[in-house]
Structure formats: C-alpha cells, structure tokens
FIPA-490143 format. One line per field, with one value per residue: x, y, z of N, C-alpha, C in turn; residue number from 1; chain. Coordinates in steps of 0.001 Angstrom, whole numbers, plus 500000, padded with zeros to 6 digits. Each point is the difference from the previous one (the first is absolute). Layout:
N
nc1	c(X,...)
nc2	c(Y,...)
nc3	c(Z,...)
cac1	c(X,...)
cac2	c(Y,...)
cac3	c(Z,...)
cc1	c(X,...)
cc2	c(Y,...)
cc3	c(Z,...)
guro	c(NUM,...)
marti	c(A,...)
***
This chain:
286
nc1	c(109100,500102,498948,499858,500748,500057,498703,500375,500881,498851,499497,501119,499514,500305,498930,500301,499978,499053,499390,500410,499663,498657,499583,500462,499218,499736,499239,499915,499349,500444,498763,501019,500684,499595,499425,501186,499230,499536,499741,500544,498802,500277,499376,501115,500303,501142,500157,499423,499111,498939,498946,499385,499362,499295,499218,499481,499490,500528,498776,500234,499725,498971,500991,500470,499165,500803,500125,499160,499399,499562,499356,499624,501213,499441,501122,500459,500936,501105,500219,498915,500446,499701,499255,501249,500007,499920,500720,498841,500295,499947,499426,499248,501142,499499,501115,499451,500990,499532,501458,500354,498554,500202,501437,499407,498927,501125,500610,498735,499699,501133,499892,498989,500835,500625,500503,501285,499276,501079,500399,500599,500383,498698,499891,500782,498835,500954,500401,500976,499975,499359,499594,501414,499337,499107,501448,499211,499621,500963,500877,500105,501158,500510,500667,500726,500322,501421,500358,499729,498840,500315,499045,500249,498953,499453,498704,500440,500630,498510,500501,499985,500385,500564,499879,500791,499423,499208,499848,498987,500248,500437,500380,499675,500753,498721,500074,499923,501163,500206,500100,500725,499859,500893,499644,500698,498703,501113,498918,499748,500007,500173,498957,500404,499075,500868,499688,498998,500164,499117,501176,500094,499726,499063,499578,499442,499370,501288,499959,499748,501002,500408,500860,499204,499826,499806,501056,499646,501150,499512,501102,499524,500876,499058,499573,500945,499824,498911,499486,499654,500079,499286,500293,499095,500661,499254,500589,498868,499885,500658,500103,500538,498763,500324,501000,500680,499518,500963,499646,501075,500016,501273,500254,500703,500992,500452,501265,501001,500232,499098,500556,499100,499967,499749,500632,500150,498741,499933,500130,500491,498848,500064,499238,500978,500313,498893,501327,500693,500731,501195,500421,500361,501223,500108,501067,500889,500324,500756)
nc2	c(946171,501466,499680,501183,499288,499179,500749,499521,499610,500102,499777,499283,500292,501350,500169,501147,499987,498913,500574,500785,499049,499659,501123,500237,498874,500839,499938,501458,500777,501184,499950,500817,499003,500823,499118,499514,499207,500049,498850,499127,499956,500621,498727,499452,500997,500190,498610,500119,500054,498816,501076,499016,500382,499784,498971,500887,499269,501073,500196,499295,501499,499381,499635,498834,499963,500599,498960,500277,500743,498973,500569,498781,500166,501396,500169,500161,500886,499279,500694,499505,499906,498698,499375,499348,499638,498790,500018,500371,499111,501149,498777,501172,500344,500644,500562,499421,499303,498982,499602,501233,500062,498718,500555,500939,499222,499156,500999,500470,499078,500156,501112,499558,498771,500944,499543,500254,500337,500133,501152,499388,501140,500236,498821,500859,499855,499607,501152,499764,499902,501364,499076,499455,500359,499197,499735,499907,501188,499069,500719,500083,499541,500658,498783,501075,498740,500009,499056,500880,500206,500652,499448,501086,498965,501174,499499,499239,500817,499763,499184,500960,498933,501098,499042,500994,500024,499060,499016,499764,499282,498961,499538,501058,499650,499697,501080,500256,500445,498598,500057,500800,500110,501209,501108,501029,500766,500730,500729,498909,499282,499106,499456,498821,499583,498870,498821,500508,499552,498924,500436,500820,501285,500276,499985,500779,499661,499530,500901,498661,499056,499849,498713,500125,500377,500950,500808,501237,500664,501228,500255,501307,500946,500242,501190,499979,498763,500480,499273,498913,499440,499156,499938,498981,499095,499479,498944,499256,499358,499597,501561,500447,500471,501304,500383,499900,501134,500399,501179,500235,500737,500488,500552,501148,499532,500825,499603,499085,498790,499484,499146,499004,499565,498957,498936,500983,499918,501354,499245,499163,500568,501241,500319,499262,500862,499816,499581,500589,498825,500107,500378,498503,500450,499305,501024,500057,501194,499962)
nc3	c(737269,499906,498983,500573,500882,498702,499850,501224,499180,499183,501335,499569,499114,499741,499044,499581,501203,500006,498967,500709,501184,499473,499782,501276,500366,498973,501087,500266,498927,500332,500638,500779,499389,498995,499393,499370,499436,501490,499159,501019,500478,500961,500171,500712,499491,500684,500067,498807,500899,499874,500489,500258,498814,501109,500294,499277,498884,499246,499585,498824,499768,499704,501127,500069,501006,500778,501065,500526,500796,500717,498965,499973,499612,500144,499325,501200,499412,500466,501093,499789,501289,499204,500325,499858,498863,499712,498551,499456,498959,499183,500219,500018,500127,498956,500351,501263,499837,499793,499850,499590,499835,499879,499407,499314,499310,499529,499385,499438,499890,500111,499504,499116,500134,499655,498523,500604,498949,500538,499757,498874,499697,500765,499257,499283,499118,498929,499414,499146,498803,499946,501042,499873,499023,500577,500326,501330,500374,499925,499970,498926,500047,499232,499712,499241,499169,499320,500612,500992,500045,501153,500051,501099,500413,500655,499760,500854,499307,499456,499133,498794,499181,499023,499128,499631,498931,500634,499429,500124,501115,499194,501065,500479,501207,500292,500388,501126,499441,499850,498716,500484,498608,499736,499654,499470,500065,499434,500364,499358,501096,499071,500846,499663,500704,500131,500437,500459,501186,500355,500998,499122,500148,499296,501156,500875,499075,499795,498903,499705,500094,498828,499646,499560,501030,499132,500800,499652,500279,500035,500575,500361,500051,501062,499791,499155,500007,500102,499044,500243,498881,500230,498464,500422,499229,500336,499701,500401,498862,500829,500234,498998,499758,500364,499241,501211,499762,500830,500448,500383,500962,500193,501395,499928,500510,500773,499768,500406,499412,500740,500857,499464,501146,499633,499862,500785,499998,499716,498844,501242,499725,500654,499053,499502,499104,499482,499282,498869,499973,500773,499043,499689,500271,499146,499574,500661,499576,501297)
cac1	c(500630,499028,500191,500841,501224,501162,500001,499986,501279,499774,499734,501236,500266,498692,500033,501087,500970,500192,500262,501421,500878,500113,500741,501351,500420,499837,498791,498676,500162,499145,498754,500070,500380,498973,500379,500541,499362,499271,498459,499365,499790,500774,498862,500095,501360,500062,499128,498541,499127,498769,498799,498885,498756,499113,500226,499178,500600,498862,499427,499935,498668,499828,500514,499529,500439,500443,499399,499564,499466,498646,499120,499472,501102,501053,501126,500412,501347,500561,500210,499126,498959,499016,500152,500636,499595,500703,499420,498990,500077,498872,499988,498991,500972,499569,501156,500592,499362,498915,500806,500235,498932,500153,501091,499517,498919,500582,500443,498889,499533,500936,500017,498745,499854,500908,501464,500819,500792,501205,500948,500845,501216,500138,500121,501479,500149,500096,498471,499973,499868,500230,499538,500894,500037,498961,500158,499482,500781,501274,500576,500727,501300,500503,501363,499988,501286,499833,499329,499020,499168,499353,498813,500029,499005,500454,499214,500569,500781,499824,500785,499597,501171,499601,501403,499912,500397,500033,498886,499547,500373,499323,498951,500363,499445,499041,500503,499470,500152,500148,501072,499864,501023,499725,500628,499672,499550,500248,500252,499113,500563,499084,500255,499225,500002,499350,500416,499516,499452,498739,499785,499534,498892,500603,499257,499822,498497,500250,499941,501021,500425,500584,501227,499763,499930,500932,499829,500729,499935,500683,500360,500576,499635,499026,499516,501368,500749,499251,499284,500409,498963,500243,498728,500081,498959,499896,499339,499817,498703,499257,499231,499435,499498,500803,501076,499562,500843,499871,501390,500368,500923,500432,500677,501643,500404,501557,500555,500541,499154,500318,499586,498773,499780,498611,499783,500720,499351,498965,499110,499522,498590,499731,498512,499630,498931,500247,500638,501080,501082,501116,501019,501001,501146,500239,501198,500646,500444,501295)
cac2	c(501143,500509,499640,501001,500212,500362,501430,500970,500990,501378,500819,500526,501319,500686,500634,500341,499628,498584,499890,500642,499424,499095,500568,499863,498877,499564,499082,500708,501684,500896,500571,501292,500068,499623,499121,500973,500517,501264,499946,499072,500280,499414,499903,500037,500756,500902,499230,500150,498812,500327,499488,499670,501066,499079,498655,499242,500507,500691,499258,500845,499999,499473,498355,499280,500529,498946,499531,500827,499269,499665,501131,499454,499956,500955,500032,500946,499810,500949,501407,500743,500545,499197,498513,499480,498510,499313,500016,498863,500500,499774,499132,500213,500611,499172,499286,498861,498431,499277,499670,501085,500096,499147,500141,501269,499652,499270,500934,500672,499070,500018,501300,500137,499016,500754,499911,501297,500065,500951,500132,498989,500744,500120,498663,499643,499176,500460,500449,499629,501102,501350,500496,500569,501382,500543,500024,501404,500720,500161,500303,499082,500841,499385,500112,499743,499583,499842,498671,499552,500898,499370,500764,499567,500554,500059,499131,498794,499959,499220,500467,499451,500123,500056,499746,500831,500074,498511,499232,498956,498611,499099,499587,500509,499369,500875,500502,501271,501194,499987,500776,501515,500852,501251,501002,501653,500744,501227,500224,498902,498852,499161,498721,498780,498984,498573,499026,500202,499024,500220,500130,501379,500508,501266,501130,500214,499408,498408,499236,499205,500130,498846,500130,500861,501467,501014,501116,500873,501155,501065,500835,501115,501143,501152,501233,500766,499060,499912,498508,498662,499408,498599,499659,498727,498930,498615,498861,498789,499389,499086,500622,501077,499825,500886,500762,501230,501196,500890,500879,500200,501188,500297,501315,499882,499849,500140,498783,498837,498663,499543,498823,499723,498635,499169,498713,499966,499920,500949,499745,498737,499881,500265,499916,498634,499963,499098,500919,499220,500077,500675,499016,499553,499044,498617,499916,501233,500523,500101)
cac3	c(499238,498964,498852,499203,500702,499216,499676,501086,499618,499442,501007,500756,499144,499701,499057,499339,500900,499545,498690,499791,500484,498869,498715,500264,499536,498734,499636,499522,500056,500838,499477,499511,498534,499344,498738,499316,499041,500377,499925,500772,501319,501139,500900,501311,500157,501481,500977,499717,499750,499476,500713,499110,500248,499984,499675,498724,498837,499096,498716,498625,499190,498759,499735,501187,501273,500897,500940,500997,501182,499794,500677,501365,501194,499675,500382,500832,500281,501230,499894,499472,500944,500368,500336,498714,499482,499066,498994,499566,498765,498832,499086,498875,499041,498685,499461,500767,499588,500781,500791,500825,500760,500936,501247,500701,501121,501388,500875,500698,500998,501178,500273,500785,500995,501422,500029,500025,498626,500003,498567,500128,500385,501254,500607,499760,498625,498655,499419,498703,498989,500134,501429,500169,499712,501060,501185,500451,500964,499953,498479,499072,499460,498649,499816,498664,499469,498560,499659,500900,500988,501216,501009,501395,501118,501341,500947,499987,498973,499020,498780,498714,498973,498776,499377,499040,498675,499873,499710,500793,499996,499374,501007,501396,500874,500768,501300,500735,499355,498507,499421,499149,499387,499730,499162,499834,498740,500619,501546,500478,500288,499441,500654,499366,501013,499826,500609,501418,500770,500361,501327,500127,499198,499108,500615,501317,500223,499814,498850,499702,498628,499586,499731,498628,500316,499249,500492,499377,500821,499344,501195,499598,500854,499574,500958,500398,500758,501543,500013,499204,499451,499348,499459,500403,499245,500515,499101,500606,499763,501088,500777,499476,498517,499271,500861,500834,499710,501013,500604,501351,500424,501328,500357,500684,501489,500206,500726,499605,500467,501425,500530,500437,500321,499738,500611,501319,501290,500284,499231,499950,500226,501466,500301,499909,498828,498569,499271,499537,500919,499585,499302,500970,498935,500309,500450,500269,498770,499835)
cc1	c(499365,500713,500861,501133,501171,499927,500341,501309,499608,499796,501373,500289,498840,500231,501181,501555,500544,500445,501423,501080,500377,500869,501524,500510,499983,498525,498895,500538,499501,498885,500113,500262,498855,500948,500541,499142,498932,498451,499371,500174,500786,498728,500250,501152,499808,498810,498727,499264,498820,498854,498798,498906,498881,500484,499193,500540,498995,499765,500157,498658,499545,500109,499418,500323,500699,499026,499757,499138,498414,498878,499255,500947,501133,501411,500592,501435,500301,499968,498747,498824,498942,500515,500756,499160,500836,499311,499110,500136,498471,500137,499320,501030,499978,501407,500578,499421,499350,501191,500371,499017,499911,500680,499819,499158,500394,500732,499215,499297,500710,500036,498563,499662,500885,501533,500425,500807,500901,500681,500932,501451,499957,500087,501405,500193,500414,498580,499881,499779,498639,499562,501141,500063,498966,500601,499705,501058,501356,500801,500555,501106,500336,501572,500201,501541,499676,499203,498745,499308,499423,498976,499978,499237,500956,499431,500626,501159,499971,500789,499457,501152,499373,501429,499925,500447,500534,498710,499279,500553,498965,498544,500373,499277,499068,500599,499039,499629,499998,501308,499617,500935,499657,500644,499547,499493,499831,500038,498834,500521,498883,500585,499107,500340,498848,500485,499785,499176,498464,499648,499660,498530,500021,499283,500056,498640,500292,499563,500665,500971,500524,501448,500008,500159,501117,499662,500971,499837,500652,500228,500642,499565,499114,499994,501473,500747,499454,499432,500673,498608,499967,498685,500108,498872,500122,499177,500020,498852,499296,499493,499383,499581,500714,501182,499667,501035,499644,501123,500231,501016,500551,500355,501132,499869,501267,500375,500663,499260,500275,499461,498572,499811,498577,500040,500910,499200,499105,498689,499005,498884,499891,498543,499330,498731,499986,500626,500917,501214,501080,500976,501104,500909,500011,501411,500824,500529,501386,500623)
cc2	c(500459,499439,501022,500568,500691,501273,501119,500670,501284,500825,500678,501343,500872,500846,500238,499656,498763,500117,500766,499035,498590,500544,500122,498752,499471,499310,500701,501396,500641,500418,501576,500329,499650,499406,501087,500661,501179,499708,499130,500865,499369,499990,500424,501103,500559,499541,500047,498538,500425,499241,499443,501058,498704,498355,499315,500790,501214,499298,501089,499945,499204,498417,499293,500566,499117,499632,500914,499399,499945,501086,499728,499921,500915,499743,501364,499656,500655,501496,500830,500576,499143,498570,499389,498548,499201,499805,498971,500256,499751,499069,499904,500666,499326,499522,498947,498652,499316,499414,501022,500285,499136,499910,501131,499630,499300,501201,500808,498931,499866,501167,500165,499238,500707,499639,501105,499932,501227,499777,498906,500652,500177,498756,499444,499227,500917,500321,499942,501260,499938,500249,500680,501853,500838,500024,501205,500506,500087,500163,498662,500625,499129,500325,499757,499777,499808,498621,499348,501062,499023,500686,499301,500882,500226,499228,498717,499829,499037,500641,499294,500366,500256,499999,500873,499550,498587,499345,499141,498527,499202,499310,500409,498972,500835,500385,501280,501127,499874,500308,501174,500867,501039,500536,501139,500170,501466,500157,499043,498725,498947,498543,498924,498885,498586,499140,499952,498853,500330,500375,501652,500413,501270,501311,499692,499241,498358,499564,499312,500069,498497,500210,500802,501579,500758,501280,500946,501433,501120,500964,501142,501228,501084,501145,500404,499090,499883,498908,499259,499464,498649,499748,498485,499105,498696,499076,498839,499210,499170,500651,501272,499941,500741,500373,501290,501000,500944,500664,499974,501078,499792,501592,499758,500027,500121,498644,500559,498931,499734,498571,499701,498573,499367,498971,499852,499810,500894,499824,498578,500129,499962,499667,498349,499716,498613,500738,498918,499681,500741,498970,499654,499007,498470,499610,501369,500626,499891,499169)
cc3	c(498816,498524,499179,500652,499275,499513,500991,499890,499774,501123,500860,499367,499716,498876,499044,500390,499757,498656,499795,500408,498922,498767,500454,499770,498699,499634,499372,499828,500812,499403,499685,498507,499131,498591,498935,498914,500197,499722,500936,501566,501284,501006,501380,500183,501418,500972,499724,500168,499348,500828,499030,500270,500260,499715,498955,498828,499498,498998,498887,499535,498822,499922,501282,501346,501162,500750,501315,501179,499528,500718,501370,501270,499739,500709,500707,500443,501496,499885,499418,500930,500205,500448,498873,499968,499109,498896,499428,498423,499414,498955,498625,498826,498682,499430,500370,499340,501287,501004,500847,500871,500997,501057,500793,501214,501344,501093,500350,500946,501074,500722,500922,501178,501260,499937,499653,498704,500015,498423,500397,500562,501502,500750,499597,498748,499090,499246,498533,499032,499455,501364,500767,500085,501009,501410,500734,501097,499940,498550,499191,499461,498619,499882,498352,499754,498433,499874,500742,500709,501202,500783,501307,500979,501139,500844,499800,499101,499011,498620,498856,499066,498664,499206,498489,498611,499589,499467,501056,499788,499166,501020,501320,500895,500848,501229,500508,499146,498319,499286,499494,499437,499433,498787,500174,498787,500474,501466,500755,500392,499582,500708,499616,500911,499695,500691,501527,500224,500348,501409,500195,499323,499211,500569,501491,500305,499837,498673,499507,498314,499778,499492,498506,500240,499396,500260,499093,500748,499184,501157,499774,501162,499258,500631,500191,500912,501474,500190,498897,499324,499214,499255,499669,499154,500447,498971,500241,499591,500937,500879,499400,498650,499058,500758,501018,499892,501371,500531,501415,500180,501377,499952,500352,501126,500458,500974,501003,500410,501202,500126,500141,500020,499872,501046,501254,501019,499987,498980,500099,500535,501453,500595,499584,498849,499137,499244,499277,500800,499378,499060,500918,498918,500528,500174,500052,498521,500076,501278)
guro	c(1,2,3,4,5,6,7,8,9,10,11,12,13,14,15,16,17,18,19,20,21,22,23,24,25,26,27,28,29,30,31,32,33,34,35,36,37,38,39,40,41,42,43,44,45,46,47,48,49,50,51,52,53,54,55,56,57,58,59,60,61,62,63,64,65,66,67,68,69,70,71,72,73,74,75,76,77,78,79,80,81,82,83,84,85,86,87,88,89,90,91,92,93,94,95,96,97,98,99,100,101,102,103,104,105,106,107,108,109,110,111,112,113,114,115,116,117,118,119,120,121,122,123,124,125,126,127,128,129,130,131,132,133,134,135,136,137,138,139,140,141,142,143,144,145,146,147,148,149,150,151,152,153,154,155,156,157,158,159,160,161,162,163,164,165,166,167,168,169,170,171,172,173,174,175,176,177,178,179,180,181,182,183,184,185,186,187,188,189,190,191,192,193,194,195,196,197,198,199,200,201,202,203,204,205,206,207,208,209,210,211,212,213,214,215,216,217,218,219,220,221,222,223,224,225,226,227,228,229,230,231,232,233,234,235,236,237,238,239,240,241,242,243,244,245,246,247,248,249,250,251,252,253,254,255,256,257,258,259,260,261,262,263,264,265,266,267,268,269,270,271,272,273,274,275,276,277,278,279,280,281,282,283,284,285,286)
marti	c(A,A,A,A,A,A,A,A,A,A,A,A,A,A,A,A,A,A,A,A,A,A,A,A,A,A,A,A,A,A,A,A,A,A,A,A,A,A,A,A,A,A,A,A,A,A,A,A,A,A,A,A,A,A,A,A,A,A,A,A,A,A,A,A,A,A,A,A,A,A,A,A,A,A,A,A,A,A,A,A,A,A,A,A,A,A,A,A,A,A,A,A,A,A,A,A,A,A,A,A,A,A,A,A,A,A,A,A,A,A,A,A,A,A,A,A,A,A,A,A,A,A,A,A,A,A,A,A,A,A,A,A,A,A,A,A,A,A,A,A,A,A,A,A,A,A,A,A,A,A,A,A,A,A,A,A,A,A,A,A,A,A,A,A,A,A,A,A,A,A,A,A,A,A,A,A,A,A,A,A,A,A,A,A,A,A,A,A,A,A,A,A,A,A,A,A,A,A,A,A,A,A,A,A,A,A,A,A,A,A,A,A,A,A,A,A,A,A,A,A,A,A,A,A,A,A,A,A,A,A,A,A,A,A,A,A,A,A,A,A,A,A,A,A,A,A,A,A,A,A,A,A,A,A,A,A,A,A,A,A,A,A,A,A,A,A,A,A,A,A,A,A,A,A,A,A,A,A,A,A,A,A,A,A,A,A)
***
C-alpha cells in the first residue's frame, strides 16, 4: 500500500468544483470570493493552478548562490532535445559546510556509478520544504481558508498545510513538511517553516539539511497575476555558512485538478535500474 494512501481523497474532486462542495458543507470558502478587506489576492481563483518555471532556484545577485551542476557533468533536463542526464552537484560552492559537501559527494558518486537518481517525487517520496515549490510539469493548486492555506500538487496529490496567524509550537515533532505558519503582509503571504525531519533535501541536487532548517517564503502574484513568485530564505548552520536567499516563479495554468497517481505500478522501475525503492507503509492507513 502506498505510504500516502490517506491523501487520495483529494483526487475524488477537481479544482474549484471540489472547493465549492466543501464550502457547501461548511468546511471551506469558495475560491471565487476574495477576502473582505480586498488587499489579499486569491491565488487559485477560477480553477487556477501554477506550473513551476524550471526545477532550480533563481539566485539573488550579490549573495550566496544556490547549488548547481558540476561544470564537468552538465545537467541536461528532459525535453531539451538532448539526451537527459541526472544531476551531479558542484560541491565547490563556497557557501556549503564540510558536512553538506560530504553528503553531496555521496549522491554524486552514486550517479557517476550508474545509479538512476530520479527526483524524489518521481519515486513517490514526500519532498519537504522548500523543494515542494519546485514540483515540475504538473500544477500546484492553493486552497485559501481564514485559518489555513493548503497547497495541493496535482502530481500524486501531495499536500502541504500552512496554519494562519498562530505561533509555532514550542517543540514541533520533526515531520516531512515540518510546521508551517503564515500571515499576510499586504498582498504577500509570509510562510515560516521549522521542524522538518532530515529525510528530505533543500534542492533537486540533494543538498541535505538538519532539523534546524528554517525556511521563510514570501509569496505574491506578479505580472498582473499571470505569474506567482516566492522569495525564499533558507537558514541552516549545519549545511549553509550563510543563509541562502533565492527566488522561484510559476506560470498560471488553467484547471481543474485531475488525478495523477504515483505508486500504482506504472512507476515501478520497468527498466530495472539501480534506483530508490518506492515507499511502502508498514501498516494500512485505515
């Protein structure tokens, strides 16, 4: 049984039709109605989803740069017209600690030995924050409620919860997505995340992190609402010598949300490559 079987209820509905049904049950507001104060944008009005523009962060000039590919092993993504490759990280990045470099070298060595280092989501694993923002190809939908904002991938219906206008717990138990709390500053959603376990990475090059990872996202609409932008700051002294400040953007994509399964057989390594296993639950969710 898939580790994420309990999330499959999302696939029973689509886009704002699902949210309209929830609203009728008194569980959620319609996305079509903007907040009363008029200052807060509605990120997923009228079946709007958001498709990631690329699968890497955009660097902010003048500050530490995000990890990218080793110049000796150029990364070639799918759909480029060339033979695609797996990522080999540039461990000479001066902002990485020795611990981070050692962990990245382990991943690099596996790739160079022929290991098929697919992205975590393609092997049905939760991705963590902020890599959740880099979900490729399929859209992310955003459900806004007064006390919670829910981000929903179409791909495998992975879900992230952001609790509004509350403080962090004193000692949150480490989890896949940690504890995200948010508030509005004008038209910008501020999301503060702590308490993640160490089973995820901070980018698609598999840069590790510790349980001290602290992520702050500032999310807003740009270009007349045609794009969504996240200004992201990551702080983790175990991995980054200085906090890392990056940008990521999405383009608007019409919905509705459709079902997209992951661990139902079609992704189960048909070419018998050396790769990560699919997650399996030790017991049923229900």
